PASEBA-1860 file (N, C-alpha, C; in nm, 3 decimals):
! residues 216
1> XXXXXXXX> 1.520/0.979/0.473/1.425/0.877/0.561/1.287/0.863/0.473 ~ 1.159/0.791/0.544/1.025/0.796/0.489/0.953/0.828/0.574 ~ 0.821/0.900/0.562/0.694/0.900/0.613/0.589/0.751/0.555 ~ 0.534/0.698/0.712/0.482/0.635/0.720/0.287/0.662/0.757 ~ 0.223/0.686/0.633/0.050/0.766/0.704/-0.015/0.660/0.745 ~ -0.123/0.681/0.817/-0.210/0.639/0.895/-0.320/0.537/0.763 ~ -0.352/0.635/0.694/-0.451/0.608/0.525/-0.363/0.511/0.447 ~ -0.229/0.440/0.486/-0.222/0.319/0.424/-0.117/0.369/0.325
9> XXXXXXXX> 0.006/0.429/0.342/0.066/0.529/0.234/0.192/0.534/0.281 ~ 0.310/0.468/0.210/0.497/0.515/0.234/0.568/0.609/0.172 ~ 0.633/0.747/0.203/0.674/0.802/0.064/0.817/0.857/0.160 ~ 0.913/0.895/0.035/1.030/0.954/0.078/1.018/1.112/0.158 ~ 1.033/1.155/0.273/1.005/1.246/0.345/1.055/1.371/0.262 ~ 0.982/1.503/0.245/0.981/1.611/0.149/0.923/1.719/0.182 ~ 0.959/1.864/0.090/0.885/1.945/0.094/0.766/1.888/0.041 ~ 0.766/1.855/-0.086/0.644/1.850/-0.168/0.517/1.713/-0.120
17> XXXXXXXX> 0.578/1.629/-0.001/0.488/1.561/0.032/0.441/1.540/0.186 ~ 0.287/1.541/0.157/0.216/1.559/0.299/0.118/1.355/0.282 ~ 0.112/1.383/0.411/0.027/1.278/0.471/-0.174/1.309/0.452 ~ -0.205/1.277/0.404/-0.366/1.297/0.390/-0.376/1.237/0.285 ~ -0.527/1.200/0.277/-0.629/1.143/0.242/-0.705/1.182/0.103 ~ -0.683/1.149/-0.018/-0.743/1.202/-0.172/-0.786/1.097/-0.248 ~ -0.955/1.111/-0.300/-1.005/0.967/-0.330/-0.949/0.980/-0.460 ~ -0.878/0.892/-0.544/-0.849/0.833/-0.687/-0.768/0.736/-0.704
25> XXXXXXXX> -0.756/0.745/-0.859/-0.670/0.583/-0.842/-0.512/0.623/-0.848 ~ -0.465/0.569/-0.889/-0.295/0.597/-0.889/-0.281/0.622/-1.045 ~ -0.240/0.744/-1.095/-0.127/0.808/-1.013/-0.231/0.931/-0.951 ~ -0.223/0.940/-0.796/-0.293/1.035/-0.730/-0.249/1.163/-0.725 ~ -0.308/1.221/-0.744/-0.364/1.345/-0.820/-0.381/1.439/-0.693 ~ -0.370/1.479/-0.637/-0.532/1.569/-0.519/-0.553/1.720/-0.585 ~ -0.460/1.775/-0.684/-0.501/1.898/-0.814/-0.515/2.017/-0.648 ~ -0.606/2.092/-0.708/-0.618/2.191/-0.628/-0.511/2.294/-0.543
33> XXXXXXXX> -0.412/2.296/-0.616/-0.327/2.358/-0.533/-0.231/2.251/-0.481 ~ -0.305/2.119/-0.451/-0.207/2.046/-0.366/-0.075/1.977/-0.423 ~ 0.037/1.902/-0.411/0.139/1.899/-0.481/0.123/1.758/-0.489 ~ 0.175/1.727/-0.613/0.114/1.501/-0.610/0.169/1.443/-0.537 ~ 0.139/1.342/-0.552/0.220/1.243/-0.453/0.356/1.196/-0.491 ~ 0.482/1.243/-0.466/0.605/1.145/-0.554/0.701/1.055/-0.454 ~ 0.727/0.927/-0.550/0.832/0.838/-0.462/0.712/0.815/-0.382 ~ 0.619/0.747/-0.368/0.521/0.697/-0.275/0.480/0.576/-0.306
41> XXXXXXXX> 0.496/0.447/-0.258/0.424/0.356/-0.242/0.248/0.327/-0.193 ~ 0.156/0.279/-0.176/0.046/0.263/-0.178/-0.024/0.130/-0.205 ~ 0.056/0.097/-0.006/0.006/-0.081/-0.030/-0.115/-0.073/-0.030 ~ -0.216/0.020/0.081/-0.323/0.015/0.137/-0.403/0.141/0.105 ~ -0.421/0.210/0.007/-0.484/0.325/0.025/-0.614/0.387/0.066 ~ -0.615/0.417/0.188/-0.837/0.460/0.225/-0.809/0.520/0.312 ~ -0.981/0.560/0.288/-0.944/0.668/0.449/-0.974/0.621/0.547 ~ -0.861/0.569/0.603/-0.796/0.502/0.732/-0.757/0.633/0.849
49> XXXXXXXX> -0.846/0.522/0.956/-0.713/0.586/1.064/-0.715/0.477/1.243 ~ -0.568/0.544/1.242/-0.513/0.452/1.382/-0.537/0.495/1.523 ~ -0.602/0.589/1.555/-0.636/0.670/1.617/-0.762/0.643/1.695 ~ -0.852/0.515/1.655/-1.002/0.523/1.725/-0.966/0.447/1.866 ~ -0.934/0.473/1.980/-0.915/0.357/2.045/-1.062/0.307/2.091 ~ -1.168/0.393/2.100/-1.257/0.346/2.170/-1.353/0.261/2.047 ~ -1.333/0.219/1.932/-1.411/0.146/1.875/-1.345/0.011/1.828 ~ -1.163/0.089/1.835/-1.031/-0.023/1.776/-0.910/-0.005/1.871
57> XXXXXXXX> -0.941/-0.066/1.984/-0.834/-0.050/2.083/-0.674/-0.103/2.037 ~ -0.637/-0.231/1.926/-0.557/-0.226/1.924/-0.511/-0.167/1.809 ~ -0.591/-0.109/1.719/-0.505/-0.047/1.598/-0.386/0.066/1.610 ~ -0.351/0.034/1.502/-0.206/0.112/1.489/-0.120/0.090/1.389 ~ 0.012/0.152/1.384/0.070/0.158/1.284/0.235/0.076/1.367 ~ 0.287/-0.036/1.363/0.355/-0.107/1.377/0.470/-0.187/1.343 ~ 0.613/-0.188/1.396/0.706/-0.167/1.322/0.813/-0.314/1.357 ~ 0.886/-0.331/1.311/0.967/-0.518/1.354/1.077/-0.528/1.270
65> XXXXXXXX> 1.200/-0.510/1.310/1.285/-0.609/1.259/1.313/-0.732/1.236 ~ 1.353/-0.830/1.121/1.331/-0.945/1.227/1.435/-0.984/1.139 ~ 1.552/-1.089/1.194/1.684/-1.153/1.161/1.827/-1.065/1.179 ~ 1.916/-1.108/1.097/2.069/-1.025/1.099/2.081/-0.989/1.012 ~ 2.190/-0.893/1.042/2.255/-0.864/0.896/2.339/-0.960/0.781 ~ 2.331/-0.944/0.719/2.333/-0.896/0.564/2.148/-0.925/0.548 ~ 2.096/-1.004/0.572/2.008/-1.091/0.568/1.829/-1.015/0.647 ~ 1.853/-0.899/0.681/1.747/-0.856/0.801/1.665/-0.828/0.708
73> XXXXXXXX> 1.540/-0.792/0.774/1.310/-0.748/0.719/1.289/-0.696/0.781 ~ 1.240/-0.569/0.713/1.201/-0.504/0.801/1.055/-0.475/0.802 ~ 0.939/-0.505/0.889/0.807/-0.537/0.910/0.722/-0.387/0.886 ~ 0.643/-0.310/0.813/0.526/-0.222/0.856/0.453/-0.268/0.838 ~ 0.347/-0.260/0.982/0.213/-0.339/1.011/0.110/-0.244/1.012 ~ 0.001/-0.240/0.972/-0.094/-0.159/0.972/-0.222/-0.243/1.031 ~ -0.279/-0.182/1.110/-0.401/-0.257/1.170/-0.452/-0.056/1.195 ~ -0.567/-0.044/1.116/-0.686/0.052/1.114/-0.805/0.030/1.097
81> XXXXXXXX> -0.895/0.156/1.152/-1.051/0.115/1.112/-1.075/0.262/1.013 ~ -1.199/0.178/0.935/-1.191/0.287/0.853/-1.276/0.384/0.875 ~ -1.293/0.543/0.807/-1.320/0.661/0.849/-1.414/0.684/0.907 ~ -1.527/0.612/0.830/-1.665/0.596/0.819/-1.745/0.441/0.867 ~ -1.675/0.392/0.939/-1.721/0.318/1.080/-1.719/0.324/1.200 ~ -1.852/0.242/1.285/-1.954/0.198/1.198/-2.018/0.338/1.122 ~ -2.114/0.316/1.053/-2.174/0.134/1.016/-2.056/0.089/0.826 ~ -1.994/0.160/0.822/-1.869/0.105/0.700/-1.803/-0.041/0.708
89> XXXXXXXX> -1.780/-0.081/0.647/-1.635/-0.151/0.656/-1.519/-0.119/0.788 ~ -1.536/-0.242/0.857/-1.476/-0.205/0.976/-1.326/-0.212/0.957 ~ -1.288/-0.284/0.960/-1.130/-0.271/0.984/-1.046/-0.302/0.857 ~ -0.942/-0.309/0.869/-0.781/-0.282/0.713/-0.657/-0.398/0.807 ~ -0.616/-0.519/0.820/-0.441/-0.521/0.846/-0.408/-0.591/0.672 ~ -0.276/-0.483/0.721/-0.218/-0.538/0.573/-0.053/-0.519/0.670 ~ 0.060/-0.549/0.558/0.193/-0.493/0.619/0.257/-0.437/0.496 ~ 0.395/-0.356/0.502/0.485/-0.379/0.420/0.608/-0.489/0.483
97> XXXXXXXX> 0.690/-0.523/0.348/0.815/-0.669/0.385/0.868/-0.563/0.329 ~ 1.002/-0.453/0.390/1.135/-0.433/0.296/1.239/-0.558/0.318 ~ 1.296/-0.605/0.236/1.436/-0.720/0.241/1.520/-0.644/0.259 ~ 1.628/-0.651/0.311/1.790/-0.587/0.312/1.843/-0.648/0.164 ~ 1.918/-0.591/0.052/1.967/-0.658/0.000/1.854/-0.650/-0.150 ~ 1.765/-0.631/-0.093/1.648/-0.656/-0.190/1.587/-0.557/-0.259 ~ 1.587/-0.571/-0.408/1.430/-0.375/-0.477/1.301/-0.434/-0.453 ~ 1.285/-0.564/-0.424/1.146/-0.591/-0.400/1.051/-0.484/-0.271
105> XXXXXXXX> 0.992/-0.454/-0.336/0.892/-0.412/-0.193/0.758/-0.547/-0.165 ~ 0.760/-0.543/-0.112/0.602/-0.682/-0.095/0.519/-0.638/0.015 ~ 0.399/-0.622/-0.067/0.314/-0.575/0.039/0.181/-0.729/0.084 ~ 0.195/-0.716/0.182/0.082/-0.831/0.224/-0.020/-0.814/0.316 ~ -0.151/-0.874/0.229/-0.290/-0.825/0.275/-0.316/-0.925/0.396 ~ -0.354/-0.894/0.521/-0.440/-0.943/0.631/-0.613/-0.942/0.595 ~ -0.660/-0.953/0.675/-0.842/-0.939/0.727/-0.876/-0.797/0.700 ~ -0.927/-0.790/0.562/-0.972/-0.593/0.537/-1.107/-0.605/0.507
113> XXXXXXXX> -1.206/-0.508/0.564/-1.327/-0.506/0.580/-1.409/-0.504/0.424 ~ -1.347/-0.450/0.319/-1.433/-0.498/0.185/-1.316/-0.548/0.123 ~ -1.207/-0.597/0.143/-1.130/-0.635/0.018/-1.083/-0.538/-0.067 ~ -1.094/-0.418/-0.082/-1.055/-0.298/-0.144/-1.161/-0.263/-0.259 ~ -1.288/-0.320/-0.207/-1.383/-0.235/-0.279/-1.427/-0.110/-0.294 ~ -1.409/-0.046/-0.199/-1.500/0.095/-0.192/-1.371/0.242/-0.187 ~ -1.332/0.315/-0.205/-1.250/0.406/-0.169/-1.089/0.364/-0.131 ~ -1.066/0.244/-0.213/-0.900/0.162/-0.205/-0.830/0.167/-0.316
121> XXXXXXXX> -0.707/0.227/-0.290/-0.640/0.168/-0.430/-0.492/0.086/-0.329 ~ -0.439/0.091/-0.434/-0.284/-0.015/-0.435/-0.223/0.058/-0.558 ~ -0.085/0.057/-0.546/-0.028/0.116/-0.651/0.118/0.186/-0.569 ~ 0.199/0.203/-0.683/0.353/0.237/-0.707/0.348/0.407/-0.759 ~ 0.397/0.495/-0.719/0.428/0.568/-0.841/0.553/0.691/-0.814 ~ 0.634/0.720/-0.914/0.753/0.805/-0.891/0.677/0.979/-0.928 ~ 0.592/0.991/-1.023/0.569/1.141/-0.977/0.429/1.088/-1.103 ~ 0.328/1.164/-1.155/0.277/1.136/-1.267/0.246/1.091/-1.360
129> XXXXXXXX> 0.362/1.077/-1.386/0.367/0.996/-1.526/0.461/0.835/-1.561 ~ 0.526/0.823/-1.432/0.617/0.688/-1.363/0.505/0.674/-1.274 ~ 0.417/0.513/-1.296/0.349/0.504/-1.192/0.280/0.345/-1.262 ~ 0.212/0.257/-1.155/0.188/0.113/-1.146/0.067/0.132/-1.064 ~ -0.013/0.075/-1.139/-0.163/0.085/-1.063/-0.210/-0.069/-1.027 ~ -0.205/-0.122/-0.929/-0.217/-0.289/-0.922/-0.417/-0.271/-0.879 ~ -0.483/-0.176/-0.825/-0.614/-0.175/-0.798/-0.655/-0.057/-0.776 ~ -0.822/-0.056/-0.785/-0.876/0.059/-0.773/-0.984/0.054/-0.744
137> XXXXXXXX> -1.053/0.050/-0.566/-1.193/0.008/-0.574/-1.257/-0.146/-0.641 ~ -1.133/-0.236/-0.637/-1.175/-0.374/-0.690/-1.147/-0.456/-0.561 ~ -1.234/-0.528/-0.521/-1.269/-0.609/-0.445/-1.156/-0.730/-0.426 ~ -1.012/-0.679/-0.435/-0.883/-0.833/-0.490/-0.751/-0.770/-0.356 ~ -0.804/-0.742/-0.295/-0.739/-0.751/-0.174/-0.790/-0.809/-0.097 ~ -0.717/-0.922/-0.121/-0.773/-1.066/-0.001/-0.721/-1.067/0.082 ~ -0.734/-1.152/0.215/-0.633/-1.170/0.282/-0.582/-1.309/0.283 ~ -0.431/-1.298/0.241/-0.354/-1.382/0.234/-0.270/-1.370/0.114
145> XXXXXXXX> -0.323/-1.248/-0.006/-0.237/-1.156/-0.082/-0.128/-1.119/-0.069 ~ -0.020/-1.186/-0.150/0.136/-1.076/-0.169/0.132/-1.060/-0.326 ~ 0.195/-0.891/-0.315/0.228/-0.849/-0.384/0.315/-0.783/-0.423 ~ 0.391/-0.834/-0.494/0.491/-0.779/-0.504/0.597/-0.665/-0.608 ~ 0.636/-0.566/-0.560/0.699/-0.412/-0.645/0.878/-0.451/-0.612 ~ 0.856/-0.451/-0.795/1.026/-0.406/-0.809/1.102/-0.263/-0.897 ~ 1.063/-0.188/-0.869/1.120/-0.038/-0.931/1.230/-0.066/-1.033 ~ 1.201/-0.006/-1.119/1.329/-0.001/-1.206/1.239/0.127/-1.318
153> XXXXXXXX> 1.316/0.191/-1.435/1.333/0.313/-1.505/1.290/0.309/-1.625 ~ 1.190/0.164/-1.650/1.152/0.155/-1.819/1.048/0.189/-1.811 ~ 0.961/0.242/-1.900/0.822/0.260/-1.917/0.730/0.360/-1.962 ~ 0.624/0.432/-1.986/0.574/0.478/-2.042/0.406/0.441/-1.969 ~ 0.349/0.464/-1.892/0.264/0.425/-1.794/0.120/0.479/-1.896 ~ -0.005/0.415/-1.891/-0.110/0.461/-1.890/-0.187/0.448/-1.800 ~ -0.355/0.505/-1.719/-0.374/0.578/-1.618/-0.482/0.474/-1.604 ~ -0.492/0.367/-1.650/-0.681/0.302/-1.666/-0.604/0.115/-1.596
161> XXXXXXXX> -0.631/0.080/-1.459/-0.593/-0.015/-1.352/-0.695/-0.145/-1.417 ~ -0.693/-0.243/-1.553/-0.731/-0.342/-1.484/-0.698/-0.474/-1.441 ~ -0.626/-0.459/-1.313/-0.580/-0.584/-1.303/-0.696/-0.686/-1.214 ~ -0.651/-0.850/-1.230/-0.751/-0.879/-1.156/-0.682/-1.002/-1.061 ~ -0.723/-1.010/-0.898/-0.635/-1.111/-0.815/-0.671/-1.265/-0.882 ~ -0.550/-1.253/-0.927/-0.513/-1.435/-0.982/-0.395/-1.442/-0.973 ~ -0.316/-1.557/-0.979/-0.262/-1.649/-0.973/-0.139/-1.507/-1.111 ~ -0.225/-1.470/-1.213/-0.194/-1.428/-1.308/-0.239/-1.296/-1.358
169> XXXXXXXX> -0.301/-1.206/-1.281/-0.316/-1.099/-1.254/-0.191/-0.991/-1.314 ~ -0.248/-0.936/-1.408/-0.135/-0.834/-1.508/-0.224/-0.677/-1.521 ~ -0.192/-0.574/-1.495/-0.246/-0.464/-1.546/-0.219/-0.415/-1.691 ~ -0.265/-0.331/-1.719/-0.247/-0.209/-1.841/-0.117/-0.161/-1.879 ~ -0.133/-0.041/-1.739/-0.005/0.026/-1.724/0.095/-0.026/-1.694 ~ 0.200/0.018/-1.824/0.338/-0.004/-1.812/0.430/0.003/-1.681 ~ 0.486/-0.060/-1.628/0.575/0.043/-1.462/0.623/0.095/-1.480 ~ 0.619/0.110/-1.349/0.758/0.237/-1.269/0.789/0.083/-1.194
177> XXXXXXXX> 0.778/0.013/-1.152/0.783/-0.161/-1.111/0.736/-0.221/-1.164 ~ 0.855/-0.361/-1.138/0.813/-0.518/-1.211/0.767/-0.577/-1.108 ~ 0.621/-0.611/-1.062/0.509/-0.725/-0.987/0.528/-0.826/-1.053 ~ 0.672/-0.876/-0.973/0.729/-1.032/-0.993/0.804/-1.070/-1.038 ~ 0.918/-1.174/-1.054/1.023/-1.172/-1.125/1.029/-1.182/-1.262 ~ 0.845/-1.273/-1.264/0.803/-1.361/-1.395/0.766/-1.213/-1.447 ~ 0.785/-1.061/-1.427/0.658/-1.008/-1.527/0.827/-0.908/-1.722 ~ 0.766/-0.929/-1.782/0.856/-0.870/-1.857/0.862/-0.719/-1.889
185> XXXXXXXX> 0.935/-0.636/-1.962/0.986/-0.493/-1.966/0.815/-0.408/-2.068 ~ 0.722/-0.475/-2.096/0.589/-0.388/-2.122/0.491/-0.461/-2.042 ~ 0.511/-0.583/-1.966/0.404/-0.591/-1.854/0.340/-0.465/-1.760 ~ 0.236/-0.491/-1.690/0.187/-0.358/-1.609/0.220/-0.417/-1.453 ~ 0.207/-0.531/-1.457/0.181/-0.594/-1.284/0.182/-0.716/-1.247 ~ 0.185/-0.768/-1.162/0.156/-0.931/-1.157/0.158/-0.902/-1.016 ~ 0.070/-0.966/-0.972/0.058/-1.027/-0.848/0.068/-1.163/-0.734 ~ 0.153/-1.220/-0.702/0.157/-1.347/-0.647/0.036/-1.430/-0.514
193> XXXXXXXX> -0.012/-1.468/-0.546/-0.130/-1.456/-0.407/-0.024/-1.608/-0.309 ~ 0.003/-1.598/-0.217/0.049/-1.702/-0.106/-0.039/-1.752/-0.020 ~ -0.079/-1.837/0.013/-0.144/-1.908/0.154/-0.152/-1.823/0.251 ~ -0.079/-1.797/0.317/-0.042/-1.767/0.437/0.039/-1.575/0.396 ~ -0.006/-1.525/0.514/0.056/-1.367/0.538/0.182/-1.381/0.567 ~ 0.278/-1.400/0.658/0.361/-1.344/0.721/0.451/-1.493/0.820 ~ 0.537/-1.491/0.821/0.600/-1.584/0.928/0.575/-1.491/1.062 ~ 0.478/-1.611/1.200/0.489/-1.540/1.337/0.603/-1.435/1.356
201> XXXXXXXX> 0.580/-1.381/1.403/0.700/-1.249/1.487/0.657/-1.181/1.570 ~ 0.710/-1.150/1.707/0.734/-1.058/1.791/0.615/-1.013/1.806 ~ 0.601/-0.980/1.931/0.460/-0.798/1.938/0.556/-0.726/1.929 ~ 0.485/-0.625/1.811/0.584/-0.539/1.777/0.526/-0.407/1.900 ~ 0.604/-0.295/1.846/0.582/-0.193/1.939/0.517/-0.076/1.854 ~ 0.391/-0.088/1.924/0.273/0.024/1.859/0.345/0.160/1.816 ~ 0.333/0.242/1.697/0.344/0.363/1.683/0.256/0.460/1.592 ~ 0.160/0.500/1.717/0.033/0.565/1.599/0.081/0.669/1.540
209> XXXXXXXX> 0.016/0.709/1.444/0.012/0.810/1.331/-0.082/0.940/1.401 ~ -0.108/1.031/1.324/-0.172/1.152/1.349/-0.254/1.068/1.213 ~ -0.396/1.182/1.248/-0.449/1.116/1.099/-0.574/1.281/1.107 ~ -0.524/1.319/0.954/-0.628/1.433/0.929/-0.715/1.452/0.983 ~ -0.779/1.574/0.984/-0.913/1.593/1.024/-1.011/1.574/0.938 ~ -1.180/1.512/0.963/-1.262/1.445/0.853/-1.259/1.564/0.731 ~ -1.279/1.490/0.626/-1.348/1.569/0.520/-1.469/1.653/0.542 ~ -1.453/1.741/0.405/-1.581/1.823/0.445/-1.711/1.755/0.371
END
């Protein structure tokens, strides 16, 4: 079972994982007595809300299953408002695509308030020692970008993200995942931008998630 957070994170449900916002780069380590995020995908981790109906009437977290077995795709889509909006960046739209029979975790980005420039990170981490960071406070999460993560068990990562949003973007961290089929065992990650997001689909069913209380 997985938990999906309004702040743009997905992780396996368990006693040591909670849904909250913590500023920092991958690997995310809240410290201060809080447990680190374990086995977590951060498609667009930011201080987001999905419940501000007065500002964003159609915000929420939506899911949809496409196709038939054994070739189904499960889509998790966010349309969220930044916690400080207005006057900050307005909204963020992105989705995670899970394909049946495939180890690839795909993140596809739509329109985002500042393309990930402020208090936003993307990546994946098994724990504080095994992780891949694609971006951290960088304006690289542009509309139409698709980033693929392929989990593996190799590598000794370093925590400094230097990825850029180009067709051959790479990061210096040795991955827990290898983002794209062309990555090598020592590559930190690659992202392949695509011209479009996802094929048209039917109207999904809203599944709003609760949002933590504002930070002091």
